[in-house]
MIDOSE-1310 file (N, C-alpha, C; in nm, 2 decimals, decimal comma, always signed):
residues 308
mmak	-15,51/+7,72/+0,48/-15,55/+7,76/+0,34/-15,49/+7,89/+0,30; -15,49/+7,99/+0,40/-15,43/+8,12/+0,38/-15,28/+8,10/+0,34; -15,21/+8,01/+0,41/-15,07/+7,99/+0,39/-15,05/+7,94/+0,25; -15,14/+7,85/+0,20/-15,13/+7,80/+0,06/-15,14/+7,91/-0,04
ilav	-15,24/+8,00/-0,01/-15,27/+8,11/-0,10/-15,15/+8,20/-0,11; -15,09/+8,23/+0,01/-14,97/+8,32/+0,01/-14,86/+8,25/-0,06; -14,84/+8,12/-0,05/-14,73/+8,05/-0,12/-14,75/+8,06/-0,27; -14,88/+8,05/-0,31/-14,91/+8,06/-0,46/-14,87/+8,20/-0,50
vvtm	-14,91/+8,30/-0,42/-14,89/+8,44/-0,46/-14,74/+8,47/-0,47; -14,66/+8,42/-0,37/-14,52/+8,44/-0,37/-14,45/+8,37/-0,49; -14,50/+8,25/-0,52/-14,45/+8,18/-0,64/-14,48/+8,25/-0,77; -14,60/+8,30/-0,78/-14,64/+8,38/-0,90/-14,56/+8,50/-0,91
gaac	-14,53/+8,57/-0,80/-14,45/+8,69/-0,80/-14,31/+8,66/-0,84; -14,26/+8,55/-0,80/-14,12/+8,52/-0,84/-14,12/+8,49/-0,99; -14,22/+8,42/-1,04/-14,23/+8,39/-1,18/-14,24/+8,51/-1,26; -14,32/+8,61/-1,22/-14,33/+8,74/-1,29/-14,20/+8,81/-1,29
aict	-14,13/+8,81/-1,18/-14,00/+8,87/-1,17/-13,91/+8,82/-1,28; -13,91/+8,68/-1,29/-13,82/+8,62/-1,39/-13,87/+8,67/-1,53; -14,00/+8,67/-1,56/-14,05/+8,72/-1,69/-14,00/+8,86/-1,71; -14,01/+8,95/-1,61/-13,97/+9,09/-1,63/-13,82/+9,09/-1,66
aeeg	-13,74/+9,01/-1,59/-13,60/+9,01/-1,61/-13,56/+8,96/-1,75; -13,65/+8,87/-1,81/-13,62/+8,82/-1,94/-13,68/+8,90/-2,05; -13,75/+9,00/-2,01/-13,82/+9,08/-2,12/-13,72/+9,14/-2,21; -13,74/+9,14/-2,34/-13,65/+9,19/-2,44/-13,54/+9,10/-2,48
werl	-13,54/+8,98/-2,41/-13,43/+8,88/-2,45/-13,49/+8,78/-2,54; -13,41/+8,73/-2,63/-13,45/+8,62/-2,72/-13,39/+8,49/-2,67; -13,47/+8,38/-2,68/-13,41/+8,25/-2,64/-13,35/+8,18/-2,76; -13,23/+8,14/-2,75/-13,15/+8,08/-2,86/-13,16/+7,93/-2,85
adgs	-13,12/+7,86/-2,95/-13,14/+7,71/-2,97/-13,07/+7,64/-2,85; -12,96/+7,69/-2,80/-12,89/+7,61/-2,70/-12,94/+7,64/-2,56; -13,05/+7,72/-2,54/-13,11/+7,74/-2,41/-13,06/+7,87/-2,35; -12,96/+7,93/-2,41/-12,91/+8,06/-2,36/-13,01/+8,17/-2,41
vgre	-13,00/+8,29/-2,35/-13,08/+8,41/-2,40/-12,98/+8,52/-2,44; -13,03/+8,60/-2,53/-12,94/+8,71/-2,57/-13,03/+8,83/-2,61; -12,96/+8,95/-2,62/-13,03/+9,07/-2,66/-12,93/+9,17/-2,72; -12,98/+9,26/-2,80/-12,91/+9,37/-2,86/-12,90/+9,48/-2,75
vefk	-12,78/+9,54/-2,73/-12,77/+9,64/-2,64/-12,67/+9,75/-2,70; -12,64/+9,85/-2,63/-12,54/+9,95/-2,67/-12,45/+9,99/-2,55; -12,34/+10,04/-2,58/-12,25/+10,09/-2,47/-12,20/+10,22/-2,52; -12,16/+10,30/-2,42/-12,10/+10,43/-2,45/-11,95/+10,42/-2,47
gagg	-11,91/+10,46/-2,60/-11,77/+10,46/-2,63/-11,71/+10,59/-2,58; -11,58/+10,61/-2,62/-11,52/+10,74/-2,59/-11,59/+10,86/-2,64; -11,61/+10,96/-2,55/-11,68/+11,08/-2,59/-11,83/+11,06/-2,59; -11,88/+10,94/-2,54/-12,02/+10,92/-2,53/-12,09/+10,87/-2,65
vmip	-12,01/+10,83/-2,75/-12,07/+10,77/-2,88/-12,13/+10,64/-2,85; -12,26/+10,62/-2,89/-12,33/+10,49/-2,86/-12,29/+10,39/-2,97; -12,24/+10,27/-2,92/-12,19/+10,17/-3,01/-12,27/+10,04/-2,99; -12,31/+9,97/-3,09/-12,39/+9,84/-3,08/-12,31/+9,73/-3,01
ayvr	-12,38/+9,65/-2,94/-12,33/+9,53/-2,88/-12,44/+9,42/-2,87; -12,40/+9,30/-2,84/-12,49/+9,19/-2,82/-12,45/+9,11/-2,70; -12,53/+9,10/-2,60/-12,50/+9,02/-2,48/-12,58/+8,89/-2,48; -12,51/+8,78/-2,44/-12,57/+8,65/-2,44/-12,53/+8,58/-2,31
kpeg	-12,62/+8,52/-2,24/-12,59/+8,45/-2,11/-12,65/+8,32/-2,11; -12,58/+8,23/-2,04/-12,63/+8,09/-2,02/-12,75/+8,09/-1,92; -12,81/+7,97/-1,91/-12,92/+7,96/-1,82/-12,87/+7,97/-1,67; -12,95/+8,03/-1,59/-12,91/+8,05/-1,45/-12,90/+8,19/-1,41
agpf	-12,87/+8,22/-1,28/-12,86/+8,35/-1,23/-12,72/+8,41/-1,23; -12,62/+8,33/-1,24/-12,48/+8,38/-1,24/-12,44/+8,40/-1,09; -12,34/+8,47/-1,07/-12,26/+8,55/-1,17/-12,17/+8,46/-1,26; -12,17/+8,50/-1,39/-12,09/+8,42/-1,48/-11,96/+8,50/-1,52
pvvv	-11,86/+8,42/-1,55/-11,75/+8,48/-1,62/-11,80/+8,54/-1,76; -11,73/+8,63/-1,82/-11,77/+8,68/-1,94/-11,65/+8,69/-2,04; -11,68/+8,66/-2,17/-11,58/+8,68/-2,27/-11,63/+8,79/-2,36; -11,55/+8,90/-2,37/-11,58/+9,01/-2,46/-11,52/+8,98/-2,60
lmhg	-11,61/+8,98/-2,70/-11,57/+8,94/-2,83/-11,56/+9,06/-2,93; -11,46/+9,06/-3,01/-11,45/+9,17/-3,11/-11,43/+9,10/-3,25; -11,52/+9,13/-3,34/-11,52/+9,07/-3,48/-11,41/+9,14/-3,56; -11,39/+9,09/-3,68/-11,30/+9,15/-3,78/-11,37/+9,25/-3,86
ggfg	-11,30/+9,31/-3,96/-11,35/+9,41/-4,04/-11,37/+9,54/-3,96; -11,46/+9,63/-4,01/-11,49/+9,75/-3,94/-11,63/+9,75/-3,87; -11,68/+9,87/-3,86/-11,81/+9,89/-3,80/-11,92/+9,80/-3,88; -12,00/+9,73/-3,80/-12,10/+9,65/-3,86/-12,19/+9,59/-3,76
kaat	-12,31/+9,64/-3,73/-12,40/+9,59/-3,63/-12,44/+9,45/-3,66; -12,46/+9,42/-3,79/-12,50/+9,28/-3,83/-12,39/+9,18/-3,79; -12,26/+9,22/-3,81/-12,15/+9,13/-3,78/-12,15/+9,11/-3,63; -12,17/+9,22/-3,55/-12,17/+9,21/-3,40/-12,28/+9,12/-3,35
vglg	-12,40/+9,14/-3,40/-12,51/+9,06/-3,35/-12,49/+8,92/-3,40; -12,45/+8,90/-3,52/-12,43/+8,76/-3,57/-12,33/+8,69/-3,49; -12,22/+8,75/-3,45/-12,12/+8,69/-3,37/-12,17/+8,65/-3,23; -12,25/+8,74/-3,17/-12,31/+8,72/-3,04/-12,41/+8,60/-3,04
rsak	-12,48/+8,59/-3,15/-12,59/+8,49/-3,16/-12,54/+8,36/-3,23; -12,41/+8,36/-3,26/-12,36/+8,25/-3,34/-12,39/+8,11/-3,28; -12,42/+8,02/-3,37/-12,45/+7,88/-3,34/-12,33/+7,79/-3,36; -12,21/+7,86/-3,38/-12,09/+7,78/-3,41/-11,99/+7,80/-3,29
spvt	-11,88/+7,72/-3,30/-11,77/+7,74/-3,21/-11,70/+7,87/-3,25; -11,64/+7,94/-3,16/-11,62/+7,91/-3,02/-11,73/+7,96/-2,93; -11,82/+8,04/-2,99/-11,92/+8,11/-2,90/-12,01/+8,01/-2,83; -12,06/+7,91/-2,90/-12,15/+7,81/-2,83/-12,07/+7,73/-2,72
dfvk	-11,94/+7,71/-2,74/-11,86/+7,65/-2,64/-11,84/+7,73/-2,52; -11,83/+7,86/-2,54/-11,82/+7,95/-2,42/-11,95/+7,95/-2,34; -12,06/+7,95/-2,41/-12,19/+7,95/-2,34/-12,21/+7,81/-2,27; -12,17/+7,70/-2,34/-12,18/+7,57/-2,28/-12,10/+7,56/-2,15
agwa	-11,99/+7,63/-2,15/-11,90/+7,63/-2,03/-11,95/+7,71/-1,92; -12,06/+7,78/-1,94/-12,12/+7,86/-1,83/-12,08/+8,00/-1,83; -12,04/+8,06/-1,95/-11,98/+8,19/-1,95/-12,08/+8,28/-2,04; -12,09/+8,40/-2,00/-12,16/+8,50/-2,08/-12,07/+8,55/-2,19
vyaa	-12,13/+8,60/-2,29/-12,06/+8,66/-2,41/-12,11/+8,80/-2,43; -12,01/+8,89/-2,45/-12,04/+9,03/-2,49/-11,97/+9,07/-2,62; -12,05/+9,06/-2,73/-11,99/+9,10/-2,86/-12,01/+9,25/-2,88; -11,89/+9,31/-2,90/-11,90/+9,46/-2,91/-11,86/+9,50/-3,06
dfrp	-11,91/+9,61/-3,10/-11,88/+9,66/-3,23/-11,78/+9,77/-3,23; -11,74/+9,83/-3,34/-11,66/+9,94/-3,36/-11,75/+10,06/-3,39; -11,70/+10,18/-3,37/-11,78/+10,30/-3,41/-11,76/+10,32/-3,57; -11,86/+10,38/-3,63/-11,84/+10,41/-3,78/-11,72/+10,50/-3,79
skvt	-11,63/+10,47/-3,88/-11,51/+10,55/-3,90/-11,45/+10,52/-4,04; -11,40/+10,63/-4,10/-11,33/+10,62/-4,23/-11,18/+10,60/-4,21; -11,13/+10,61/-4,09/-10,99/+10,60/-4,06/-10,96/+10,45/-4,03; -10,86/+10,39/-4,09/-10,82/+10,25/-4,07/-10,74/+10,25/-3,94
lasv	-10,77/+10,16/-3,85/-10,70/+10,14/-3,72/-10,70/+10,27/-3,64; -10,82/+10,33/-3,63/-10,83/+10,46/-3,55/-10,80/+10,43/-3,41; -10,71/+10,51/-3,34/-10,68/+10,48/-3,21/-10,79/+10,49/-3,11; -10,90/+10,57/-3,15/-11,02/+10,58/-3,06/-11,08/+10,44/-3,04
eidd	-11,07/+10,35/-3,14/-11,13/+10,22/-3,12/-11,07/+10,15/-3,00; -10,95/+10,17/-2,96/-10,89/+10,11/-2,84/-10,97/+10,17/-2,72; -10,99/+10,30/-2,71/-11,06/+10,36/-2,60/-11,20/+10,31/-2,60; -11,27/+10,30/-2,71/-11,40/+10,25/-2,72/-11,41/+10,11/-2,66
tvea	-11,32/+10,02/-2,69/-11,32/+9,88/-2,65/-11,29/+9,87/-2,50; -11,21/+9,96/-2,45/-11,20/+9,97/-2,30/-11,33/+10,00/-2,23; -11,41/+10,08/-2,29/-11,54/+10,11/-2,24/-11,64/+9,99/-2,26; -11,62/+9,91/-2,36/-11,70/+9,79/-2,38/-11,67/+9,69/-2,27
vkaa	-11,54/+9,68/-2,24/-11,51/+9,59/-2,13/-11,57/+9,64/-2,00; -11,57/+9,76/-1,97/-11,63/+9,82/-1,85/-11,78/+9,79/-1,85; -11,85/+9,80/-1,97/-11,99/+9,78/-1,98/-12,02/+9,63/-1,95; -11,93/+9,54/-2,00/-11,95/+9,40/-1,98/-11,94/+9,36/-1,83
kalp	-11,84/+9,42/-1,77/-11,81/+9,40/-1,62/-11,93/+9,44/-1,54; -12,00/+9,55/-1,58/-12,10/+9,61/-1,50/-12,23/+9,53/-1,51; -12,25/+9,43/-1,60/-12,37/+9,36/-1,61/-12,40/+9,29/-1,48; -12,53/+9,29/-1,43/-12,56/+9,24/-1,30/-12,54/+9,09/-1,28
fvdg	-12,53/+9,01/-1,39/-12,51/+8,87/-1,39/-12,37/+8,83/-1,42; -12,28/+8,92/-1,43/-12,14/+8,90/-1,46/-12,05/+8,91/-1,34; -11,95/+8,81/-1,33/-11,85/+8,82/-1,23/-11,74/+8,91/-1,29; -11,73/+9,03/-1,25/-11,64/+9,13/-1,30/-11,49/+9,10/-1,28
krvg	-11,47/+9,00/-1,19/-11,33/+8,96/-1,17/-11,28/+8,85/-1,26; -11,38/+8,80/-1,34/-11,34/+8,69/-1,44/-11,38/+8,73/-1,58; -11,30/+8,81/-1,64/-11,33/+8,87/-1,77/-11,22/+8,83/-1,87; -11,26/+8,77/-1,99/-11,17/+8,73/-2,09/-11,20/+8,82/-2,21
lmgg	-11,09/+8,84/-2,29/-11,10/+8,91/-2,42/-11,07/+8,82/-2,53; -11,14/+8,84/-2,64/-11,11/+8,76/-2,76/-11,14/+8,84/-2,89; -11,05/+8,85/-2,98/-11,08/+8,93/-3,10/-11,01/+8,86/-3,22; -11,08/+8,87/-3,34/-11,03/+8,82/-3,46/-10,99/+8,92/-3,56
shgg	-10,88/+8,91/-3,63/-10,84/+9,01/-3,74/-10,83/+9,15/-3,68; -10,91/+9,24/-3,73/-10,91/+9,38/-3,68/-10,94/+9,38/-3,53; -11,04/+9,29/-3,49/-11,08/+9,28/-3,35/-10,96/+9,23/-3,27; -10,88/+9,14/-3,33/-10,76/+9,09/-3,26/-10,66/+9,20/-3,24
nvvs	-10,64/+9,28/-3,34/-10,55/+9,40/-3,33/-10,59/+9,49/-3,21; -10,72/+9,52/-3,21/-10,77/+9,61/-3,10/-10,75/+9,55/-2,96; -10,79/+9,42/-2,95/-10,77/+9,35/-2,82/-10,62/+9,35/-2,78; -10,53/+9,33/-2,88/-10,39/+9,33/-2,84/-10,34/+9,46/-2,78
rvms	-10,42/+9,57/-2,80/-10,38/+9,70/-2,74/-10,46/+9,72/-2,61; -10,58/+9,67/-2,61/-10,67/+9,68/-2,49/-10,61/+9,61/-2,37; -10,55/+9,49/-2,39/-10,50/+9,41/-2,28/-10,38/+9,47/-2,21; -10,33/+9,58/-2,25/-10,23/+9,65/-2,18/-10,30/+9,77/-2,11
rvdc	-10,43/+9,78/-2,11/-10,50/+9,90/-2,06/-10,61/+9,86/-1,96; -10,65/+9,73/-1,96/-10,75/+9,69/-1,86/-10,71/+9,56/-1,79; -10,76/+9,54/-1,67/-10,73/+9,42/-1,60/-10,83/+9,31/-1,64; -10,78/+9,20/-1,69/-10,87/+9,09/-1,73/-10,80/+8,96/-1,70
sgav	-10,87/+8,85/-1,71/-10,82/+8,72/-1,68/-10,73/+8,66/-1,78; -10,76/+8,69/-1,91/-10,68/+8,64/-2,02/-10,73/+8,69/-2,15; -10,65/+8,68/-2,25/-10,69/+8,73/-2,39/-10,65/+8,63/-2,49; -10,74/+8,61/-2,59/-10,71/+8,53/-2,71/-10,71/+8,62/-2,83
lcap	-10,60/+8,62/-2,90/-10,58/+8,70/-3,02/-10,58/+8,60/-3,14; -10,68/+8,63/-3,23/-10,69/+8,54/-3,35/-10,65/+8,62/-3,47; -10,54/+8,58/-3,54/-10,49/+8,64/-3,66/-10,50/+8,79/-3,65; -10,44/+8,85/-3,55/-10,45/+9,00/-3,52/-10,38/+9,08/-3,64
aald	-10,46/+9,11/-3,74/-10,41/+9,18/-3,86/-10,34/+9,31/-3,82; -10,23/+9,35/-3,89/-10,16/+9,47/-3,86/-10,12/+9,48/-3,72; -10,07/+9,37/-3,66/-10,03/+9,37/-3,52/-9,91/+9,47/-3,50; -9,82/+9,48/-3,60/-9,72/+9,58/-3,60/-9,68/+9,60/-3,75
liev	-9,71/+9,72/-3,79/-9,69/+9,75/-3,94/-9,54/+9,75/-3,98; -9,45/+9,78/-3,89/-9,31/+9,78/-3,92/-9,27/+9,63/-3,95; -9,31/+9,54/-3,86/-9,28/+9,40/-3,88/-9,35/+9,34/-4,00; -9,47/+9,39/-4,03/-9,54/+9,34/-4,15/-9,47/+9,38/-4,28
kkaa	-9,41/+9,50/-4,28/-9,34/+9,55/-4,39/-9,21/+9,46/-4,41; -9,15/+9,43/-4,30/-9,03/+9,34/-4,31/-9,07/+9,20/-4,37; -9,19/+9,15/-4,33/-9,23/+9,02/-4,38/-9,26/+9,03/-4,53; -9,32/+9,14/-4,58/-9,34/+9,16/-4,72/-9,21/+9,17/-4,79
grge	-9,11/+9,24/-4,73/-8,98/+9,25/-4,79/-8,91/+9,12/-4,81; -8,94/+9,03/-4,72/-8,88/+8,89/-4,73/-8,95/+8,81/-4,83; -9,05/+8,86/-4,89/-9,13/+8,78/-4,99/-9,24/+8,70/-4,93; -9,27/+8,72/-4,81/-9,38/+8,64/-4,75/-9,52/+8,70/-4,80
pvvq	-9,62/+8,61/-4,82/-9,75/+8,65/-4,86/-9,81/+8,76/-4,77; -9,84/+8,87/-4,82/-9,90/+8,98/-4,74/-10,01/+9,04/-4,82; -10,13/+9,04/-4,77/-10,25/+9,09/-4,84/-10,23/+9,24/-4,88; -10,28/+9,28/-5,00/-10,25/+9,42/-5,05/-10,30/+9,53/-4,95
klkr	-10,41/+9,50/-4,89/-10,46/+9,60/-4,80/-10,36/+9,64/-4,69; -10,29/+9,55/-4,64/-10,19/+9,58/-4,53/-10,08/+9,67/-4,59; -10,04/+9,64/-4,72/-9,94/+9,72/-4,78/-9,99/+9,87/-4,80; -10,12/+9,89/-4,83/-10,17/+10,02/-4,84/-10,17/+10,09/-4,70
iiad	-10,21/+10,01/-4,60/-10,21/+10,07/-4,46/-10,07/+10,12/-4,42; -9,97/+10,04/-4,45/-9,83/+10,07/-4,42/-9,79/+10,20/-4,50; -9,82/+10,21/-4,62/-9,79/+10,33/-4,70/-9,86/+10,45/-4,64; -9,98/+10,44/-4,60/-10,06/+10,55/-4,54/-9,99/+10,59/-4,41
meke	-9,95/+10,49/-4,33/-9,88/+10,52/-4,20/-9,75/+10,60/-4,23; -9,67/+10,56/-4,32/-9,55/+10,62/-4,35/-9,57/+10,76/-4,40; -9,67/+10,78/-4,48/-9,70/+10,92/-4,54/-9,75/+11,01/-4,42; -9,83/+10,95/-4,33/-9,88/+11,03/-4,22/-9,77/+11,08/-4,13
rgap	-9,67/+10,99/-4,11/-9,56/+11,02/-4,01/-9,44/+11,08/-4,08; -9,44/+11,09/-4,21/-9,33/+11,15/-4,28/-9,20/+11,08/-4,28; -9,21/+10,95/-4,27/-9,08/+10,87/-4,26/-9,11/+10,73/-4,30; -9,01/+10,65/-4,35/-9,03/+10,51/-4,38/-9,04/+10,43/-4,25
aeei	-9,09/+10,31/-4,26/-9,10/+10,23/-4,14/-8,97/+10,20/-4,08; -8,86/+10,18/-4,16/-8,73/+10,15/-4,12/-8,68/+10,27/-4,03; -8,71/+10,39/-4,06/-8,67/+10,50/-3,98/-8,75/+10,52/-3,85; -8,88/+10,49/-3,86/-8,97/+10,50/-3,75/-8,93/+10,40/-3,64
ekdp	-8,88/+10,28/-3,69/-8,84/+10,17/-3,59/-8,73/+10,22/-3,50; -8,65/+10,31/-3,55/-8,53/+10,35/-3,47/-8,58/+10,43/-3,35; -8,69/+10,51/-3,36/-8,74/+10,59/-3,25/-8,89/+10,60/-3,26; -8,96/+10,50/-3,23/-9,11/+10,50/-3,24/-9,18/+10,62/-3,18
gkyg	-9,13/+10,65/-3,06/-9,19/+10,76/-2,98/-9,18/+10,90/-3,06; -9,07/+10,92/-3,12/-9,05/+11,04/-3,20/-9,16/+11,06/-3,30; -9,20/+10,95/-3,36/-9,30/+10,96/-3,47/-9,44/+10,92/-3,42; -9,46/+10,91/-3,29/-9,59/+10,88/-3,24/-9,64/+10,74/-3,28
yasa	-9,55/+10,65/-3,30/-9,59/+10,52/-3,34/-9,60/+10,42/-3,22; -9,71/+10,34/-3,22/-9,72/+10,24/-3,11/-9,79/+10,12/-3,17; -9,77/+10,01/-3,12/-9,83/+9,88/-3,16/-9,84/+9,79/-3,05; -9,89/+9,67/-3,07/-9,89/+9,57/-2,97/-9,75/+9,53/-2,93
itea	-9,66/+9,53/-3,03/-9,52/+9,49/-3,00/-9,45/+9,60/-2,91; -9,48/+9,73/-2,94/-9,41/+9,83/-2,85/-9,47/+9,83/-2,71; -9,60/+9,78/-2,70/-9,66/+9,78/-2,57/-9,66/+9,64/-2,50; -9,58/+9,55/-2,55/-9,58/+9,41/-2,50/-9,55/+9,41/-2,35
agvr	-9,46/+9,49/-2,30/-9,42/+9,49/-2,16/-9,54/+9,53/-2,07; -9,64/+9,60/-2,12/-9,75/+9,65/-2,04/-9,87/+9,55/-2,04; -9,86/+9,44/-2,11/-9,97/+9,34/-2,11/-10,00/+9,29/-1,97; -10,13/+9,29/-1,93/-10,17/+9,26/-1,79/-10,23/+9,12/-1,77
csvl	-10,22/+9,03/-1,87/-10,29/+8,90/-1,85/-10,21/+8,80/-1,94; -10,25/+8,67/-1,92/-10,20/+8,57/-2,00/-10,26/+8,58/-2,14; -10,19/+8,53/-2,24/-10,23/+8,54/-2,38/-10,22/+8,41/-2,46; -10,33/+8,38/-2,54/-10,33/+8,27/-2,63/-10,34/+8,34/-2,77
iing	-10,25/+8,30/-2,86/-10,25/+8,35/-3,00/-10,28/+8,23/-3,10; -10,39/+8,25/-3,18/-10,43/+8,16/-3,27/-10,41/+8,22/-3,41; -10,33/+8,15/-3,50/-10,30/+8,21/-3,63/-10,25/+8,10/-3,72; -10,32/+8,10/-3,84/-10,27/+8,00/-3,94/-10,14/+8,04/-4,00
rndd	-10,06/+7,94/-4,03/-9,93/+7,97/-4,10/-9,95/+8,02/-4,24; -10,07/+8,00/-4,30/-10,10/+8,03/-4,44/-10,19/+8,16/-4,44; -10,19/+8,24/-4,34/-10,27/+8,36/-4,34/-10,20/+8,48/-4,38; -10,23/+8,53/-4,50/-10,16/+8,65/-4,55/-10,21/+8,78/-4,50
nspv	-10,32/+8,77/-4,41/-10,36/+8,89/-4,34/-10,29/+8,91/-4,21; -10,22/+8,81/-4,16/-10,15/+8,81/-4,04/-10,03/+8,72/-4,05; -9,92/+8,77/-4,11/-9,80/+8,68/-4,13/-9,75/+8,62/-4,00; -9,72/+8,49/-4,00/-9,69/+8,42/-3,88/-9,55/+8,47/-3,83
svid	-9,47/+8,52/-3,92/-9,34/+8,57/-3,87/-9,35/+8,69/-3,78; -9,46/+8,77/-3,80/-9,49/+8,88/-3,71/-9,53/+8,83/-3,57; -9,61/+8,72/-3,58/-9,65/+8,66/-3,45/-9,53/+8,61/-3,37; -9,44/+8,55/-3,44/-9,32/+8,50/-3,38/-9,24/+8,61/-3,31
vyvk	-9,23/+8,72/-3,37/-9,16/+8,84/-3,31/-9,24/+8,88/-3,18; -9,37/+8,89/-3,19/-9,45/+8,93/-3,08/-9,44/+8,83/-2,96; -9,44/+8,70/-2,99/-9,43/+8,60/-2,88/-9,29/+8,62/-2,81; -9,19/+8,65/-2,89/-9,06/+8,67/-2,83/-9,06/+8,79/-2,74
klta	-9,12/+8,90/-2,78/-9,13/+9,02/-2,70/-9,21/+8,99/-2,57; -9,32/+8,92/-2,58/-9,40/+8,89/-2,46/-9,32/+8,81/-2,37; -9,26/+8,70/-2,42/-9,18/+8,61/-2,33/-9,07/+8,69/-2,27; -9,00/+8,77/-2,34/-8,89/+8,85/-2,28/-8,93/+8,94/-2,17
agkk	-9,06/+8,99/-2,18/-9,12/+9,08/-2,08/-9,18/+9,00/-1,96; -9,16/+8,87/-1,97/-9,21/+8,78/-1,85/-9,36/+8,75/-1,86; -9,42/+8,77/-1,98/-9,56/+8,74/-1,99/-9,59/+8,59/-2,03; -9,70/+8,54/-1,99/-9,74/+8,40/-2,02/-9,81/+8,40/-2,15
vety	-9,76/+8,32/-2,24/-9,82/+8,32/-2,38/-9,82/+8,18/-2,43; -9,93/+8,14/-2,49/-9,94/+8,01/-2,56/-9,98/+8,04/-2,71; -9,95/+7,95/-2,80/-9,98/+7,97/-2,94/-10,05/+7,84/-3,00; -10,13/+7,86/-3,10/-10,18/+7,76/-3,18/-10,17/+7,81/-3,32
lpen	-10,07/+7,75/-3,40/-10,03/+7,80/-3,53/-10,04/+7,69/-3,63; -10,16/+7,65/-3,67/-10,17/+7,53/-3,76/-10,12/+7,57/-3,90; -10,08/+7,47/-3,97/-10,03/+7,49/-4,11/-10,15/+7,54/-4,20; -10,27/+7,49/-4,17/-10,38/+7,53/-4,25/-10,48/+7,61/-4,15
gphg	-10,48/+7,74/-4,17/-10,56/+7,82/-4,09/-10,59/+7,95/-4,16; -10,68/+7,94/-4,26/-10,71/+8,06/-4,34/-10,78/+8,17/-4,25; -10,77/+8,29/-4,30/-10,83/+8,40/-4,22/-10,97/+8,38/-4,19; -11,01/+8,38/-4,06/-11,15/+8,36/-4,02/-11,18/+8,22/-3,97
fyfg	-11,09/+8,13/-3,98/-11,12/+7,99/-3,94/-11,15/+7,98/-3,79; -11,09/+8,06/-3,71/-11,11/+8,06/-3,57/-11,26/+8,09/-3,53; -11,33/+8,16/-3,62/-11,47/+8,19/-3,59/-11,56/+8,10/-3,68; -11,50/+7,99/-3,74/-11,58/+7,90/-3,82/-11,60/+7,94/-3,96
rpei	-11,52/+8,03/-4,01/-11,54/+8,08/-4,15/-11,40/+8,08/-4,22; -11,36/+7,97/-4,29/-11,44/+7,85/-4,31/-11,44/+7,75/-4,19; -11,54/+7,67/-4,18/-11,54/+7,57/-4,07/-11,47/+7,45/-4,11; -11,35/+7,43/-4,05/-11,26/+7,32/-4,09/-11,22/+7,25/-3,96
pesk	-11,15/+7,14/-3,96/-11,11/+7,07/-3,84/-11,03/+7,16/-3,75; -10,95/+7,25/-3,80/-10,87/+7,34/-3,72/-10,95/+7,44/-3,64; -11,08/+7,46/-3,69/-11,17/+7,55/-3,62/-11,21/+7,49/-3,49; -11,24/+7,36/-3,49/-11,27/+7,30/-3,36/-11,16/+7,29/-3,26
eaak	-11,04/+7,27/-3,32/-10,92/+7,27/-3,23/-10,89/+7,41/-3,17; -10,91/+7,51/-3,25/-10,89/+7,65/-3,21/-10,99/+7,68/-3,09; -11,12/+7,64/-3,11/-11,22/+7,66/-3,01/-11,19/+7,58/-2,88; -11,14/+7,46/-2,90/-11,11/+7,38/-2,78/-10,99/+7,45/-2,70
ravd	-10,89/+7,49/-2,77/-10,78/+7,56/-2,71/-10,82/+7,69/-2,64; -10,92/+7,76/-2,70/-10,96/+7,89/-2,64/-11,04/+7,85/-2,51; -11,12/+7,75/-2,51/-11,20/+7,71/-2,39/-11,11/+7,67/-2,28; -11,01/+7,58/-2,32/-10,91/+7,53/-2,22/-10,84/+7,65/-2,16
ffek	-10,80/+7,74/-2,24/-10,72/+7,86/-2,20/-10,80/+7,94/-2,10; -10,93/+7,97/-2,13/-11,01/+8,05/-2,04/-11,05/+7,98/-1,92; -11,06/+7,85/-1,93/-11,09/+7,77/-1,80/-10,98/+7,79/-1,70; -10,85/+7,79/-1,75/-10,74/+7,81/-1,66/-10,74/+7,95/-1,61
cfap	-10,77/+8,05/-1,69/-10,77/+8,19/-1,65/-10,88/+8,22/-1,55; -11,00/+8,15/-1,57/-11,11/+8,18/-1,49/-11,11/+8,09/-1,36; -11,02/+8,00/-1,35/-11,02/+7,91/-1,23/-11,00/+7,99/-1,10; -11,06/+7,96/-0,99/-11,05/+8,03/-0,87/-10,90/+8,05/-0,83
eagr	-10,82/+7,95/-0,85/-10,68/+7,95/-0,81/-10,61/+8,06/-0,89; -10,65/+8,10/-1,01/-10,58/+8,20/-1,09/-10,59/+8,33/-1,02; -10,69/+8,36/-0,94/-10,70/+8,48/-0,87/-10,64/+8,49/-0,73; -10,57/+8,38/-0,70/-10,50/+8,37/-0,57/-10,35/+8,36/-0,58
gkgf	-10,30/+8,42/-0,69/-10,16/+8,42/-0,71/-10,10/+8,30/-0,76; -10,17/+8,20/-0,80/-10,12/+8,08/-0,85/-10,07/+8,10/-0,99; -9,95/+8,06/-1,03/-9,89/+8,09/-1,16/-9,97/+8,02/-1,27; -9,97/+8,08/-1,38/-10,04/+8,03/-1,50/-9,99/+7,89/-1,54
ddlk	-9,86/+7,87/-1,53/-9,80/+7,74/-1,56/-9,85/+7,63/-1,47; -9,88/+7,67/-1,34/-9,92/+7,57/-1,24/-10,06/+7,52/-1,27; -10,13/+7,60/-1,36/-10,27/+7,56/-1,38/-10,28/+7,47/-1,50; -10,17/+7,44/-1,57/-10,18/+7,35/-1,69/-10,20/+7,21/-1,65
């Protein structure tokens, strides 16, 4: 009898421990749980984030997500809680998701955002249910731009860049000069960059270091992981010709890179805005990519090409 009572007490204790662990978490429609959190950015600035994990104890691989636009807690939480692909696909695959925000800033493409996102990756790795050796990065638009810089600063399993706007302002200016569709905001950013550095992009390209200019393209040789780039050919926020230059730079540097460049891929389609057939294909490719990157063999020196 006493043994039975003890068994009941132990069982109740375990159940209470689970309740305590789940405290503050919300259960989502797919059975996963999530909660709003914060992480310390550069200089100790607190920045919003949303963490979501599948059912089970883990440890889970984690995908750190960066939305487009600028600071916006609602956008961060919305992405983390998303009921659309690719977020739901990541959770279904058994991976945690860590959606991180930007700090409030009046400066476009502030370099401190790169440092902040490095700290976001550290925060995601430190979660008790996360496998810190299996970390993926994914960003769209502005978030894609930031991820393109972070992946040369942190060790991660793989990175997915979705329409990384302003990937390289010098190349974007060339695209505009060729008559390719380029959104007006990018042209303003280029003009601001030239004014700040006191020289046109054509002159800066000759000696980027002299003018303190850096971009994903100038840092291509330092990329530490395999890369998947998703970009519509009709996206005027991220001209596909700039992506082509970047892919050549990565390949020349010996980096592993894949692309999905559909003819119809308006800005945001990779996050289901708008939700079109290409959105599902983009999500499928992102899942397939991370599955290869998270595979146990990937951590034992097996080449990325061998995992295809």
